[in-house]
C-alpha positions in Angstrom: 2.1 54.0 25.9 4.9 52.5 28.0 5.5 53.9 31.5 8.7 55.9 32.0 10.0 55.4 35.4 12.1 57.8 37.4 15.1 56.2 39.3 13.2 53.3 40.7 13.8 49.8 42.0 12.0 47.8 39.3 14.3 47.4 36.3 14.3 51.1 35.7 16.0 52.7 32.8 19.6 53.6 33.4 20.7 57.2 32.8 24.1 57.2 31.2 25.4 60.1 33.3 24.9 57.9 36.4 27.4 55.5 35.1 30.3 57.9 34.4 32.9 56.8 36.9 36.6 57.7 37.0 38.3 56.3 33.9 39.4 52.7 34.9 42.8 51.3 34.1 41.6 49.0 31.2 43.7 45.9 30.7 43.9 44.1 27.3 41.8 41.0 26.8 43.8 37.8 27.4 44.7 36.0 24.2 42.0 33.6 23.1 39.3 35.2 25.3 35.9 35.7 23.8 35.0 39.3 22.8 32.6 41.1 25.1 29.3 42.9 24.4 27.5 45.4 26.5 24.1 47.2 26.1 23.1 50.7 27.2 19.4 51.2 27.7 17.6 54.5 27.8 13.8 54.8 28.1 11.1 52.3 29.1 10.9 48.7 30.2 10.3 47.6 26.7 13.7 48.9 25.8 15.1 47.2 28.9 13.6 43.8 27.8 14.9 44.3 24.2 18.4 45.1 25.4 18.4 41.9 27.5 17.3 40.0 24.4 20.2 41.4 22.4 22.7 40.4 25.1 21.1 37.0 25.2 21.4 36.5 21.4 25.0 37.7 21.3 25.9 35.3 24.1 24.5 32.5 22.1 26.7 33.8 19.2 29.7 33.3 21.4 30.2 36.7 23.1 30.8 37.2 26.8 28.6 39.8 28.5 30.4 42.9 29.8 29.2 46.1 31.4 29.7 49.8 30.8 32.5 50.2 33.3 34.9 47.9 31.5 36.4 47.6 28.0 34.0 45.9 25.6 34.4 45.0 21.9 30.7 45.6 21.0 28.1 48.0 22.5 24.5 48.4 21.6 22.9 51.8 22.5 19.1 51.3 22.8 17.8 54.9 22.4 14.7 56.7 23.5 12.8 59.5 21.8 9.7 60.0 23.9 10.9 63.5 24.6 13.4 65.9 23.0 15.5 65.6 26.1 15.5 61.8 25.8 16.6 62.0 22.2 19.5 64.4 23.1 20.6 62.1 26.0 20.6 59.1 23.6 23.0 60.9 21.3 25.1 62.0 24.2 25.3 58.4 25.4 26.8 57.4 22.0 29.5 60.0 22.2 30.4 59.3 25.8 30.7 55.6 25.1 33.1 56.3 22.2 35.2 58.5 24.4 35.4 55.9 27.1 36.0 53.0 24.8 37.6 54.3 21.5 37.9 50.9 19.8 34.4 49.6 20.5 32.1 48.6 17.6 29.2 50.9 18.4 25.6 50.1 17.3 22.6 52.4 17.7 19.0 51.2 17.7 15.8 52.1 19.5 13.0 54.7 19.0 15.6 57.4 18.5 16.6 55.8 15.2 13.1 56.3 13.9 12.0 59.7 15.3 15.5 61.3 14.9 17.1 59.0 12.3 19.0 61.8 10.5 20.4 63.1 13.8 21.5 59.6 14.9 23.0 58.7 11.6 24.9 62.0 11.7 26.7 61.1 14.9 30.1 60.1 13.5 30.9 57.9 16.5 28.3 55.3 15.4 29.5 52.3 13.4 26.1 50.9 12.6 22.5 52.2 12.9 19.7 49.6 13.0 16.3 51.4 12.8 13.9 50.4 15.5 11.4 49.0 13.0 14.1 46.6 11.8 15.5 45.7 15.2 14.5 42.0 14.8 17.4 41.8 12.4 19.9 43.6 14.7 22.1 40.7 15.7 22.3 39.3 12.1 23.2 42.8 10.8 25.9 43.3 13.4 27.4 39.9 12.8 27.4 40.5 9.0 29.0 43.9 9.4 31.7 42.4 11.7 32.4 39.6 9.2 32.8 42.1 6.3 34.8 44.7 8.3 36.6 42.7 11.1 37.4 44.5 14.3 38.3 41.4 16.3 38.1 37.6 15.7 34.5 36.4 15.8 33.8 33.8 18.4 32.4 30.3 18.0 28.7 30.1 18.8 27.6 28.3 22.0 25.7 25.1 21.7 23.0 25.5 24.4 19.2 25.3 24.3 18.7 27.7 27.1 19.7 31.3 27.0 22.1 33.4 28.9 19.3 35.7 30.1 20.5 37.5 33.2 19.4 35.7 36.3 20.8 37.7 39.2 17.5 39.5 39.8 14.4 38.2 41.4 12.3 39.7 38.7 12.3 39.1 34.9 10.7 41.1 32.2 8.4 39.4 29.7 7.6 41.5 26.7 4.2 40.4 25.4 3.5 42.8 22.6 4.9 45.8 20.7 3.5 48.8 18.8 0.4 51.0 19.3 -2.6 52.1 17.2 -4.0 54.7 19.6 -2.2 57.7 18.1 -2.4 60.0 21.1 -1.8 63.5 19.7 1.4 64.1 21.8 3.0 60.7 21.3 5.7 59.6 18.8 5.6 55.9 19.7 3.1 54.7 16.9 5.6 56.2 14.4 8.7 54.7 16.0 7.4 51.3 16.9 4.7 50.7 14.3 1.3 49.0 14.6 0.5 46.9 17.6 1.3 43.2 17.3 1.4 40.4 19.9 4.1 37.9 20.5 3.0 34.3 19.9 1.2 32.6 22.8 3.4 29.5 22.7 6.6 31.4 22.7 5.5 33.5 25.7 4.6 30.3 27.7 8.0 28.8 26.8 9.9 31.9 27.9 7.9 32.1 31.1 8.8 28.5 31.9 12.5 29.3 31.3 12.2 32.3 33.6 10.7 30.1 36.3 13.5 27.4 35.9 16.2 30.1 36.2 15.0 31.1 39.6 13.1 34.3 39.0 10.1 34.5 41.3 8.4 37.5 39.7 7.5 38.2 36.1 6.9 41.8 35.0 4.6 42.0 32.0 5.8 44.7 29.7 4.8 46.1 26.3 3.6 49.3 24.7 -0.1 48.5 25.2 -0.2 45.3 27.2 -4.0 45.3 27.5 -4.3 44.8 23.8 -2.5 41.4 23.8 -4.2 39.0 21.4 -2.6 35.8 20.1 -4.3 32.6 18.9 -7.6 33.7 20.4 -6.0 34.4 23.8 -6.2 37.8 25.5 -4.2 39.3 28.4 -6.5 37.8 31.0 -5.8 34.3 29.5 -2.1 35.0 29.6 -2.1 36.1 33.2 -4.0 33.0 34.2 -1.6 30.8 32.3 1.5 32.5 33.8 0.2 32.0 37.3 0.4 28.3 36.7 4.1 28.5 35.7 6.3 26.5 38.1 8.6 28.8 40.2 6.6 32.0 39.5 5.3 33.5 42.7 4.2 36.9 41.5 3.0 38.6 38.3 3.3 42.4 37.9 1.9 44.6 35.2 4.4 47.4 34.3 1.6 49.6 32.9 -1.9 49.3 31.4 -4.1 51.8 29.6 -7.3 52.7 31.4 -9.4 51.9 28.4 -7.9 48.4 28.3 -9.0 47.4 31.8 -12.1 45.7 30.4 -14.4 43.1 32.0 -12.3 39.9 31.6 -9.0 41.7 32.4 -10.5 43.6 35.4 -11.9 40.3 36.7 -8.5 38.5 36.4 -6.7 41.3 38.1 -9.2 41.2 41.0 -9.3 37.4 41.5 -5.8 36.1 40.6 -3.8 36.0 43.9 -0.5 36.0 42.1 -1.1 39.3 40.4 0.6 42.2 42.4 -1.8 44.6 43.9 -0.1 47.7 42.3 -1.3 49.1 39.0 0.3 51.9 37.0 -2.6 53.3 34.9 -1.6 56.4 32.9 -4.0 59.3 33.4 -2.2 62.2 31.6 -4.9 64.7 32.5 -7.8 64.9 34.9 -9.8 67.2 32.6 -12.0 65.8 29.9 -11.4 68.6 27.4 -7.7 68.1 27.6 -8.1 64.3 27.3 -10.1 64.8 24.1 -7.4 67.1 22.7 -4.8 64.4 23.6 -6.9 61.8 21.7 -7.0 59.6 24.8 -9.6 56.9 24.5 -11.4 57.3 27.9 -12.8 60.1 30.0 -12.4 60.9 33.7 -15.6 59.1 34.7 -14.4 55.8 33.1 -11.0 56.1 34.7 -12.5 56.7 38.1 -14.9 53.7 37.7 -11.9 51.5 36.9 -10.0 52.7 40.0 -13.0 52.3 42.3 -13.8 48.8 41.0 -10.2 47.5 41.6 -10.1 49.2 45.0 -13.3 47.6 46.1 -12.2 44.1 45.0 -8.5 44.1 45.9 -7.6 44.8 49.5 -4.9 47.4 49.9 -4.3 48.0 46.2 -2.1 50.9 45.2 -2.2 53.0 42.1 0.4 55.1 40.4 0.0 57.2 37.3 1.5 59.4 34.6 0.6 63.1 34.4 1.4 65.3 31.5 1.7 68.9 32.6 1.3 71.9 30.3 -0.3 70.3 27.2 -1.1 72.9 24.5 -4.2 74.8 25.6 -4.1 73.7 29.2 -5.5 76.6 31.3 -5.4 77.1 35.0 -8.9 75.7 35.2 -7.8 72.5 33.4 -4.9 72.3 35.9 -7.2 72.7 38.9 -9.6 70.0 37.5 -6.7 67.6 37.2 -5.5 68.3 40.8 -9.1 67.7 42.1 -9.2 64.4 40.1 -5.8 63.3 41.5 -7.0 63.9 45.0 -10.2 61.9 44.4 -8.4 59.0 42.8 -6.0 59.0 45.8 -2.9 57.8 43.9 0.1 56.5 45.8 2.6 58.4 43.6 2.5 60.5 40.5 5.1 60.4 37.6 5.0 64.0 36.3 6.2 64.9 32.9 6.1 68.4 31.4 4.7 68.3 27.8 7.5 68.0 25.3 6.9 69.0 21.7 7.7 66.1 19.2 7.8 67.0 15.5 5.4 64.8 13.5 2.7 64.7 16.2 -0.6 66.6 16.0 0.1 68.3 19.4 3.2 69.9 18.0 1.0 71.9 15.5 -1.5 73.0 18.1 -1.8 76.6 19.2 -1.5 77.9 22.7 1.7 76.1 23.7 2.2 76.4 27.4 5.2 78.5 28.6 8.0 76.6 30.3 7.7 78.5 33.6 4.0 77.5 33.8 4.9 73.9 33.2 7.5 74.1 35.9 5.2 75.6 38.4 2.4 73.1 37.8 4.9 70.2 37.9 6.2 71.3 41.3 2.6 71.4 42.6 1.9 67.8 41.5 5.3 66.5 42.8 4.7 68.1 46.2 1.3 66.3 46.3 2.9 63.0 45.3 5.6 63.2 48.0 3.0 64.0 50.7 0.8 61.1 49.5 3.6 58.6 49.5 4.8 59.6 52.9 1.3 59.4 54.4 0.6 56.0 52.9 4.0 54.7 54.0 3.3 55.8 57.6 -0.1 54.0 57.4 1.8 50.8 56.9 3.5 50.9 60.3 2.3 48.0 62.5 1.2 45.9 59.5 3.0 43.0 57.8 3.9 42.9 54.1 5.0 40.1 51.8 8.4 40.8 50.2 10.5 39.1 47.6 14.1 39.9 48.7 16.3 41.4 46.0 19.6 42.5 47.4 21.8 43.4 50.4 21.8 47.0 51.6 25.1 48.9 52.3 24.1 48.8 55.9 25.6 45.6 57.4 23.1 42.8 57.7 20.3 44.6 56.0 18.3 43.5 52.9 15.8 45.1 50.6 12.9 44.0 48.4 9.5 45.0 47.0 6.1 44.3 48.5 3.2 43.4 46.2 2.2 47.0 46.3 5.5 48.2 44.8 6.6 49.4 48.2 10.4 49.3 48.9 10.9 47.4 52.2 14.2 47.3 54.1 14.9 45.0 57.0 17.8 43.2 58.9 18.4 39.5 58.7 21.0 37.2 60.3 20.9 34.9 57.3 21.1 35.6 53.6 17.6 35.7 52.3 18.2 37.1 48.8 15.7 35.6 46.3 13.4 34.4 49.0 9.9 35.5 49.9 9.6 36.7 53.5 7.1 38.6 55.6 8.1 41.8 57.2 6.4 43.6 60.0 6.7 47.4 59.3 8.1 49.5 62.2 9.2 52.7 60.5 8.6 54.7 57.3 10.4 57.2 55.1 9.4 59.2 52.0 10.2 56.3 49.5 10.3 53.2 51.6 9.5 51.4 54.9 11.6 49.4 57.2 10.8 46.6 59.7 11.7 43.1 60.9 11.0 39.6 59.6 7.8 38.2 61.0 7.1 34.5 61.6 5.2 33.1 58.6 2.7 31.3 60.9 1.4 34.7 61.9 0.7 35.9 58.4 -2.2 35.5 56.1 -0.6 34.4 52.8 -3.6 35.5 50.7 -3.3 39.1 51.8 -1.6 41.6 49.4 -1.6 44.4 51.8 -0.3 45.2 55.3 -2.0 43.0 57.8 -2.5 44.5 61.3 
């Protein structure tokens, strides 16, 4: 399943509440100006990629790209349904957008339109619902609806071979596949996104080439089950190798990969390809084999640990993060203690902790022994405390070493910049010149709970091949 990221530097999902600002003084669009479209994304990186694709397609149809803090003519809400809370927030986002922008043509799509279709269609603020399994037709359906029920003059299409695709970030998402056939007992995704299917090999290579030409230095591979990629006889390991030869691409990052998909060829490519970032998010969900079987996960704790140990032995300084589901039906104190022991043995950098959320239509929703909310809360806090201590300790251990960083943006502090190391570590440092979009080497001098800081080190003193702090 896709990784859900808490507020995080790598193209993380945007919570709508974070964007509620004082109501701006909206001014009418100048006569003759093109209509504007904006997208609102909730959920995972796959949704993020798809929202960018919608904006891209509408740009080619003649729209200008707006944002959620200005008046727009068209807005696509890309919903999430991975939890009941996510579904509720998606509907809330629709209503808030209507209040902020009363005249907007409002479109709802995403997983919420499958798992909670009746609830989404019942939101009166929506003008058009495009079910997630029909999202490939979204742009055509919107244009057809606007032609039949005009809200504003439709623009002339742009005549360009290359896309608008946002290029103000150093990283670009590349969706390689969609859908899932694993049917974990807690997960709604196979029902909202359908069976797994891979994007054509040739199209991915062409899109990667465009990403490189537009100045992105890092590609983030995303999908629902990226390890199952299979097109024209090519697997994920073949794709990673081909992407590493793409001009302009310096780094390749996996957003998430299932432990049972880290097989021989993929594991070998991860360990030997120097352009692959040395950070892997491998969802665990539980460190107890009985609970894993109840979840219908397709691995056990021994297999997971073998994968982690193999990558750690072959990739210097590799870091691991994971997902933990707390309070799955039937989870006892003994199961919880087993998971904590496993977490300590695997020695993760950070944990993404999610209390189990009942989703109607899944097998887990029908299971007995649902865990009380107060127990979920207590267990979540225990894992979160461990995660915070682990990240702080590993960040401190970086002091005195040097890390390779692709610089993303300027910091509020004058003269300071920020970027990510290969290991997904946030690195802040000062520079007298503008180094955004460049790869630099930073010697770490201090650490915090969620980042480190330092100073630019001379390239000549650095081993380019190392993916970890060099001391």
